[in-house]
N, C-alpha and C positions, 0 to 999 in steps of 0.2 A: 543722880537720880535718888529720890527719897527712899529711905529704908522701908517706907510704908508698903512697898511692893511685896515685901516678904510676907505680909499678912494676907495676900490674895490667895485663894485656894488654888492649888496646883492641879493639873489634870488627873493625877493619880488619886487624889482624894476628893475631887469636886463632886462626884456622884454621891459619895458617902455623906458629905456635908449637906448637899441639897436634900438627901433623904432625911437626914437628922432634922433640918429646919422644918420641912413639910410635915414630918411625923409629929414634932412637938406642937406645931400650930394646930394640926388636926386634933391632937390629943386634948389640947386646951379648949378648943371649940366644942368638943363633945363631953365636956365636964370631966375629963380625965379617964373616960372609958371609950373603947372602940371594940366593936365585935369583929369576928373573923372576916366578914364580908367587907367592912370598911377598911381593914388592914390590907386585904387583897387588892382592893380598888386603888388605894394610894400607891402601892408598889407597882401596879400595872400602869398607872398614869405616869409615874416617874420613869419607868423603863421606856414607855412610848415616847415621851418628850425628849429624853436624853439620848436615846440610841436610835430610834427608828425615824423620827421626823427629820433630823439633819440629813439622813441618807436619801430621803425622798426628793431632795432638791437636785441630786445628781452632780455630775462633774462640773457643770458650768457655774455652780454656786457653792463652791467648797472653800470659800475664804481665799486668802492669798498672803504672800510674803512681800513686804515692801522693804527694800534695802537701800540705804543711803550712805554716802561717804563724804566727809567734810574736809575742807581746806584745799586739797590739791596735792597729790603725791605721784611720783613716777610709777608706783605699783598699781595705780588705777589702770594704766595701759599695759604695763608689763605682766601683771599677774591677775588682777581682779577681773577685768573685762574678759580676757580669754577663758579663764576658769568658769565664769558665769555663762559665757557663750556655750561652752561644752555641755553645761547642765541645762541649757535652754532658758537661761535667766537674763535679767537686765537689772539696772539699778539707777539711782539718781546721784549725781555728783554736785555738791555745793562748794563752789570754788571762791577763794579770795583772789581778786585780781592781782594783789601785790605779790602773791606766790608765783604767778605767771611771770611777772617782770623780774622776780628774783631768780628765775631759771629752774624752778622745781618741776614745771611742766610747761607745755607750749599751747598756744591757741589751736594749733593743728592737732595736738593730742585730744583736746576737748571736742573738736569737730569729728575726729575719728570715733570717739566714744559715742557721740550723738548719731552720726550717719552710718557707721559700720556696725556698732554693737547695740544700737537702739536705746542708749542711755538718755535720760533727761538731764540737762545741765541747768542747775539753779545757782543763784548767787548767795554767797555767805558774807556779803558786803565787800567793799573794796579793801579795807585794811584790817578787818577783824577787830574793830574797837567795840567795847562794851556800849551798846546803844543808849541805855538809860543814863549812864554817866556822861557820855558824849553830849547829849542834849542838855544836861544840866549845866555844862560848862560853855557850850557854844551854840545851843539852840537847835530846834528841829529843822530850820531851814538849812543850816550848815550840814547837818547829818544827811538830809535828803539829797543835797547837792553833791557832797563829797563821798558819801558811802553808798547811797542807793542809786541815784541817777548815773554817777560816774561808772559804777559797776555795770548796770543794765545797758547803758549806751555802748560801752566798749565791747561787751559780750555780743550785743546785737550786731555791731559793726563787723565782728569776726564770724558772723553766720550762725550764732548760737541762739536757740529759741528758748529764752528764759521765761518761765511762768511762775516760779516760786522762789522764796527766800527762806533761809534758815538763819535765825538770829545767832550771832556769836554767843557762846556760853548758854545757849537756849534761854536767854533772858531778854525781856522786852517790857514795854508798858503800852498803855492805850494810845499814847501820842504817836509813837513810832509805828505801831500796828496800823493805825489809820493812814499814815503816810505810805506805808507799803501797799495797802490795798487799793490805793489810787494808781499804782503802777504794776501790780502783780495780781495773780489769782489766788495765792495762798501763802501761808508762812508757817514756820515751825518755831514753837516756843516751849517752855517747860510745861509738862503735864506728868501725871503719875502712872497711868495705866497704858501699857504698850499695845493696846488692841482696840480696834474700832470697827463699826459697821454703819456709821452715819457721817454726815457732813456738818461741821460746826457753822453756825450762822455768821461768825465774825471773820471767817476766812482762815482760821488757824487749823492745823492738823488736829483731828480729834483724838490724838493718842500721843503718848510719850515716845521719844526715840529710845529704845532699849539698847544701851551702849555696850556692844560686845568687845570694843577696843579696850575697855577697862577691866577686862577679864571676867568672863561668865563661863562656868562649866558647860561643856557642850550638851550634857544631859538636860540641863535646864532650858537651853535654847530649843532642843528637840521637843521638850514638853510644851513650850509655847507654840511651836509649829503644829503639834498635834491638837492642842486646844483650839487654835485658830480654825483648823479644819473641822473639828467637831462642832464648833459654835458658828461656823460660816462667817468668820470675821477676818480682818486683815491684822497681821502682826507686823510691827514696825521696828526693825533693827537698824542700827547704824554704827559705823566705825570710822576709821581714818585711813589705815594702810594695812596691807598684808605683806608679810616678809617671809623669806625662806626659813625653814626650820633651823638651818645651820647657824642663823644669826641670833638664836636664843640659847641660853644656858639652862639646863634642867638638872635636877639632882634631888637628893634626899636631905631633909632637915635632920640634923643631929641633935641640936638643942636650941632652946629659945629663952631669951631674957630681955625684957623691955624693948629696946629698939635694935637688938642684935640677934642675928640668926647664924648659928654655926652650921656649916655644910660639910658634906663629905665629898665623895667622888662625883664629878659632873660630866655632862656631855655637851658639846656645842661650844660656841664662842660668840662674844658680842663685838660689835664694831667699836672702834675708838671714837672719841669725840661725839658721842650721841648720848642723849639723856636716857638713863635706864630706869625701869620700873620693875617691880616684882609682884608676882602672884604667890604669896607665901604658902598657899595650899591649893593645889589644882582642883580639889573637890569643892571649893567654896567660892562663891561669887564675891567680888570686891564691891562693897557699898561705900559710896563717897569718892573723894578725890583719889587719883592713882597713888600708889605707895611707891615713892621714889627711892632709888638706891643712892645713898650718900657716899658709900665707899665699900670696896671689897678688898680685904687684907687678911692674909694668913687664914684662909678658909672661914672668915667671919664677914658677914654682910651687915652693914649698918644702914638702917632705913629711916624714912622721914616720920614714922609713927612709933610711939612708945608703948603700944598695946599689943605687941606681937604675940604675947602669950594667949591672947583671946582669939587670934586669927590663924594660928598654926600650932603644930606640935611635932615632937620627934617622930620620924617615920613618914611624915607627909612629903609629897612631891612638890617642889617649888619650881617656878619658871621665872627667869630674868630675861628681859629683852628691851628693845627700844620702846619708850613710852608710847602708848596707843597702838602699838604694833600687834598684829594678829598672825599667828603661825599659819602657813599655807596649808598644812595638814588639817588643822582645825577648820579652816575656811572650806576646804573641800568636803569634809564630813558634813558640815552644815548645809551647803548648797546641794550636795548630792542627795542628802536625806530629804530636803525640802522639795527637790525636783520630783520625787515620787509621791508627794503628798498635796502640794498646793501650787497654783500658778505664781509666777513672779510678776510684779507690777512696779512701774515707776510711781513716784508720789502722785503726780497729776493723773495718771491712769487709775489709780486706786480711788482718788477723790472723785473722779468723774463717774466711776462705777457706782459708788455709794450714793452719789448725787442723783444719778439716773434712776436708782431704785427707790428714791424718795419722791420722785415726781408723780 
């Protein structure tokens, strides 16, 4: 996701920024002068708009949380769905058919998610190929046949009601988007802002998927949930898998230089033969690709980026775990907080709700 997201006002300061902009505009419109009555009027209007009007809509129009998970992992059934169910939530799973045939999960698992837990099952294409590159090499007809139709037909044969597609790598172009809209009701591609209250005319989700699997501090996610409620919008989060806390290593950074982090005492352990990634500072969101762990030797972690001095410092808490994995304790905090603030929706449910409000 683009770093542009960092420039968007956060809930904690959005009122102050709105006040500043309206105040400056009014000040300029009045030749640089405002009397006490005008000042009082501006403050009153801002308070009314920001605090009172959203509450007038009541519980039925308080925004919502849309959660999606990509690819297909055992933790969808083992951890994510049961935890969501306890919190009164649901989600959307975008699956690659090849992962089913590789044994990562079964068609019966997907039916259980759909029929027992109320999940929506969407397609992430058959093989997870990069769609624009695929059609450059083999053409749109081959992509439609091998990646779209093959996936949709197989999932339908297995009793799965697929309405939506998530493009691999969140990347697409107009050619593949038009092909998808002949067979599905919506699709996910790259966007910048993870919140929406309208339906896009081309069938795309009108919001970015805010990826929590690439590590986002829980405080930031909570801010987005609060903001969604305040603004009566949907916030769109997605990840891949949720894993036990014991499968992550956490500890304190001792020192940092280039692509190396020296660490002290740690807790937890990681599985062998899995690709590891690191959140070098648990208080900071990772922007850009995951930071991969290249080696761990003699309390020194070597990573895939050489700018670690800009991303962490001595005394910070780091987290190492399977790439794209989310700690179950983190996930519980997220959904339990959301359960008291906003309703949960599948992708299609959210799009239908905003669509009906536009009619």
